[in-house]
C-alpha positions in Angstrom: 119.9 108.6 54.8 119.8 104.9 54.0 116.8 102.8 54.8 118.8 100.8 57.5 119.9 104.0 59.2 116.3 105.4 59.2 115.2 102.1 60.9 117.9 102.4 63.6 116.9 106.0 64.2 113.2 105.1 64.6 114.1 102.3 67.0 116.2 104.6 69.2 113.4 107.2 69.2 110.9 104.4 70.2 113.1 103.2 73.0 113.5 106.8 74.4 109.7 107.3 74.2 109.1 104.0 76.1 111.1 105.4 79.0 108.7 108.4 79.4 106.0 107.5 82.0 102.5 107.4 80.7 101.1 109.3 83.8 104.0 111.2 85.3 101.8 112.9 87.9 101.1 109.6 89.5 104.8 108.7 89.8 106.7 110.2 92.8 109.6 109.3 95.1 107.3 110.1 98.1 105.4 107.2 99.5 101.7 107.2 98.8 99.6 108.5 101.7 97.0 106.3 103.3 94.5 106.3 106.1 94.2 109.4 108.2 97.2 111.0 106.4 95.4 110.8 103.1 92.2 112.2 104.6 94.1 115.1 106.3 95.9 115.9 103.0 92.5 116.5 101.4 91.5 119.0 104.1 90.7 122.6 103.2 90.9 125.7 105.3 87.8 126.4 107.3 89.0 129.2 109.6 92.1 131.1 110.4 93.8 132.6 113.4 97.1 134.2 114.5 99.8 131.8 113.3 97.3 129.0 113.3 95.7 127.2 110.4 92.3 125.5 110.8 91.6 122.7 108.3 88.7 120.3 107.8 89.0 116.6 108.5 86.4 114.3 107.0 86.7 111.7 109.7 85.0 108.3 109.1 84.5 107.7 112.8 84.3 109.9 115.9 84.4 107.2 118.6 87.8 105.7 119.5 88.2 102.4 121.5 90.7 103.0 124.2 93.8 100.7 124.2 95.8 102.7 126.7 97.3 100.8 129.6 97.6 104.0 131.6 94.0 105.1 131.1 92.4 101.7 131.3 89.4 102.9 133.2 87.5 104.2 130.2 86.4 102.2 127.2 85.8 104.9 124.7 87.2 108.4 123.9 86.3 111.3 121.6 88.5 114.1 120.5 86.6 116.7 118.4 89.9 118.2 117.1 93.3 117.0 116.0 95.9 119.4 117.3 95.6 121.9 120.1 96.1 125.7 120.2 97.2 125.8 123.9 100.7 124.8 123.0 101.5 123.1 126.4 105.2 122.3 126.4 104.7 118.9 128.0 101.8 117.7 125.8 102.1 114.0 125.1 99.6 114.0 122.3 101.9 115.6 119.7 102.4 112.1 118.3 98.8 112.1 116.9 100.0 114.5 114.1 102.6 112.0 113.1 99.8 109.7 112.0 99.1 112.4 109.4 102.7 112.5 108.3 103.1 115.9 110.1 106.3 115.2 112.0 107.3 118.7 113.1 106.1 118.9 116.8 105.2 122.6 116.3 102.6 121.7 113.7 100.5 120.1 116.5 99.7 123.6 117.7 99.8 125.4 114.3 97.7 123.2 112.1 94.4 122.3 113.8 92.0 119.8 112.2 88.3 120.2 112.8 86.3 117.0 112.5 83.4 117.4 110.2 79.9 116.0 110.8 81.0 115.0 114.3 77.5 115.0 115.9 76.0 112.9 113.0 78.9 110.4 113.3 78.4 110.1 117.1 74.7 109.5 116.7 75.5 106.6 114.3 78.1 105.1 116.6 76.2 105.3 119.9 75.0 101.8 119.7 78.6 100.6 120.4 78.5 102.1 123.9 76.9 99.8 126.4 75.0 101.0 129.5 77.4 102.0 132.3 80.5 102.2 130.0 82.8 105.2 130.5 83.4 107.7 127.6 86.2 110.3 127.9 86.0 113.6 126.0 89.3 115.4 125.4 92.0 112.7 126.1 94.4 113.9 123.4 93.4 117.5 122.6 91.4 120.0 124.5 87.7 119.9 123.5 87.3 123.6 124.6 90.3 125.1 122.9 89.7 128.6 121.4 88.4 127.5 118.0 85.5 125.7 119.8 84.0 129.1 120.5 83.2 129.4 116.7 83.3 125.7 115.5 81.0 124.4 118.4 81.9 120.8 117.6 82.1 119.8 121.3 78.7 121.4 122.0 77.2 119.5 119.1 78.5 116.2 120.6 77.1 117.1 124.1 73.7 117.8 122.6 73.7 114.2 121.3 74.9 112.8 124.6 72.2 114.8 126.5 69.6 112.5 124.8 71.2 109.4 126.4 70.8 107.8 129.8 72.8 105.4 131.9 76.2 106.2 130.5 79.3 107.7 132.1 81.1 110.8 130.7 84.4 112.3 131.7 85.5 115.7 130.3 89.1 117.0 130.5 89.9 120.6 129.8 92.0 123.6 130.7 89.4 126.1 129.3 87.0 128.4 130.9 84.8 128.1 127.8 83.2 125.0 129.3 81.0 127.4 131.4 79.1 128.1 128.1 77.7 124.6 128.2 76.6 124.4 131.8 73.0 124.0 130.6 73.8 120.9 128.6 76.1 119.5 131.3 73.3 119.7 133.8 71.0 117.8 131.4 73.6 115.2 130.9 74.3 114.8 134.6 70.6 114.4 135.4 70.4 111.0 133.5 74.1 109.9 133.4 77.2 110.0 135.5 79.2 113.1 134.5 82.7 114.1 135.9 84.5 117.2 134.8 88.3 117.5 135.2 89.9 120.9 135.0 93.6 120.7 134.5 95.6 123.2 136.6 99.3 122.4 136.6 100.3 125.3 138.8 98.6 128.3 140.4 101.7 130.4 139.5 100.6 132.6 136.6 104.2 133.4 135.6 105.1 129.7 135.3 101.8 128.9 133.5 102.4 131.6 130.9 105.6 129.9 129.7 104.5 126.3 130.3 101.0 126.6 128.7 101.4 129.8 126.7 97.9 130.0 125.2 95.8 128.4 127.9 93.6 130.5 130.3 95.3 131.8 133.5 95.2 129.5 136.5 93.1 131.8 138.6 90.4 131.8 135.8 90.4 128.0 135.8 89.9 127.9 139.6 87.0 130.3 139.0 85.5 127.9 136.5 85.8 125.1 139.0 83.8 127.1 141.4 81.2 128.0 138.8 80.7 124.4 137.8 80.4 123.3 141.4 77.7 126.0 142.0 75.9 124.5 139.1 75.8 121.2 140.9 78.3 119.4 138.7 80.9 117.0 139.9 84.2 118.9 139.1 87.7 118.3 140.2 91.2 119.4 139.5 94.0 117.5 137.7 97.3 118.9 138.9 99.1 117.2 136.0 101.8 116.8 135.2 103.9 117.1 138.4 107.2 118.3 137.1 110.3 117.1 138.9 112.3 119.9 140.6 109.6 122.5 139.6 106.2 121.6 141.0 106.8 118.4 143.0 107.3 119.8 146.5 104.8 119.6 149.3 104.4 123.4 149.3 103.8 123.5 145.6 101.1 120.8 145.8 99.6 122.4 148.8 99.2 125.6 147.0 97.0 123.9 144.4 95.0 121.9 147.1 94.3 125.0 149.1 92.8 126.8 146.1 91.0 123.6 145.1 89.3 123.5 148.6 88.4 127.2 148.3 86.8 126.6 144.9 84.8 123.7 146.3 86.4 121.1 144.1 85.0 117.6 144.3 88.4 116.0 144.1 92.1 116.5 143.2 94.6 114.2 141.4 98.2 114.6 140.5 100.7 112.4 138.5 104.3 112.9 137.5 105.4 114.1 134.1 106.1 111.5 131.4 107.7 112.3 128.2 107.1 110.4 125.0 109.6 110.7 122.2 107.3 113.2 120.3 107.2 115.6 123.2 110.7 115.1 124.7 112.4 117.7 122.4 109.8 120.4 123.0 109.9 120.0 126.8 113.6 119.6 127.1 114.0 122.8 125.1 111.7 124.5 127.6 113.9 123.3 130.4 117.0 124.5 128.6 115.5 128.0 128.2 113.9 128.5 131.6 115.4 126.0 134.0 119.0 125.5 132.8 120.1 124.3 136.3 117.8 121.3 135.8 118.9 120.5 132.2 121.4 117.8 133.2 119.0 116.1 135.6 116.2 115.9 133.0 118.6 114.7 130.3 119.8 111.9 132.6 116.3 110.8 133.8 114.3 111.4 130.6 117.0 111.0 127.9 116.1 107.3 127.3 113.1 106.9 129.4 109.5 108.0 129.2 108.6 107.7 132.9 110.3 108.5 136.2 111.3 105.8 138.6 108.9 103.8 140.7 110.5 105.2 143.9 109.9 108.8 142.6 106.3 108.0 141.7 105.6 106.6 145.1 107.1 109.6 146.8 104.9 112.0 144.9 101.9 109.8 145.6 102.6 109.9 149.3 102.9 113.7 149.2 99.6 114.0 147.2 97.8 111.6 149.6 98.9 113.7 152.6 97.9 117.0 151.0 94.5 115.6 150.1 93.9 114.5 153.8 95.0 117.9 155.1 92.6 119.9 152.8 89.9 117.2 153.0 89.8 116.7 149.3 88.6 113.4 147.8 90.4 111.3 145.3 89.4 111.3 141.6 86.5 108.8 141.1 88.6 106.6 138.8 91.4 106.5 141.5 88.8 105.5 144.1 87.7 102.6 141.9 91.3 101.5 141.4 91.9 101.5 145.2 88.8 99.4 145.7 90.1 96.9 143.3 93.5 96.9 145.0 91.9 96.4 148.4 90.1 93.4 147.2 93.4 91.4 146.8 94.3 90.1 150.3 98.0 89.4 149.3 98.8 93.1 148.7 100.4 95.1 151.5 98.0 97.4 153.4 99.6 100.6 152.0 98.9 99.5 148.4 95.3 100.4 148.9 96.1 103.9 150.1 96.2 103.5 153.9 97.0 106.7 155.8 100.7 107.5 156.1 102.5 110.3 158.0 100.7 113.6 158.1 103.0 115.3 155.5 106.0 113.4 154.3 109.3 115.2 153.9 110.3 114.9 150.3 113.4 113.0 149.5 116.1 114.8 147.5 115.4 112.9 144.3 115.4 116.1 142.4 117.0 119.5 143.3 114.6 122.4 144.0 114.6 125.0 141.3 113.4 128.4 140.2 113.4 129.6 136.7 116.5 131.4 135.5 116.3 135.2 135.5 114.3 137.5 137.7 111.1 136.7 136.0 109.5 133.6 134.5 109.8 133.5 130.8 113.3 135.1 130.5 115.2 133.0 128.0 118.9 132.3 128.0 120.8 134.6 125.6 122.5 131.7 123.8 121.8 128.0 123.2 124.5 125.5 123.4 125.3 123.5 120.3 
């Protein structure tokens, strides 16, 4: 081989080597993770369950400042967990997993992240909360989902809150496990304003089984309301969401109110279903499987909209108001505050502040009535359309 040919060969080899990345492990077609997604990717398994994976989340903060226009009455929120085992078909919080680049809606109930050192973080951040401000516990995920029995993150947060005075705390849960913490809740209520909200979408156990597959039975939740009331705690029922064509009739809402009265509930509230893009496929699949006669109606009204019409919302509100009067149930404290603010504006019509209407309004045919397909709740259609 001549000297000139050797030089050309060496040059070609050098050019080829130059194309080889120095650190190939750092080069990827996937975008680099950042923020909460990067933190979640570093999580390790801390517990396990049936078809559920529990991972650690080394959160940098436990206190969230609320920016929600719907829930404007509280300033701060805490969610001890990311993801929720209950698997409610309508859950709007599935989008929170998307922040961690987990975009399959089912992962919200299959990969649960447990926030580490939550009580320590809360203690450091308490100075942000001013006297009289409202803090909500469990706005996106249930603070008493089954893993709390072992992880005890929620209880650790309540232990810190029990040392405070002059604050307002609201807790939202579907779980009977909250009874475990009655001692702490009583201590908190003695020096702060505490309101417990137990979500009971329907008293029908068959419907609840397919709608909220891993949540406690409705009758057990009513029993929990009664236990908390006996303990002297302000406890009410959230009949949410009200599902068009399924639970939006006066008899359906009365069935909840009647049991709420029997349990001694402090209040009851109900709001129509809304479907964010993250939860729409999951809920519409539920309708396809169990309420096929409503499939076209839901596709028409929720296909490109998150919320029902103003006319429908007002109609549901009228029915709820009449049911509350009939069973002598109060409004939710935050609803009462909103009504006081509305009443302070003289240019608003009288009924904007919740003035009494007819005894029990007849529901307009905005939605057809419906029963699940098949003789029993939970029976699926044999085939799915393409």
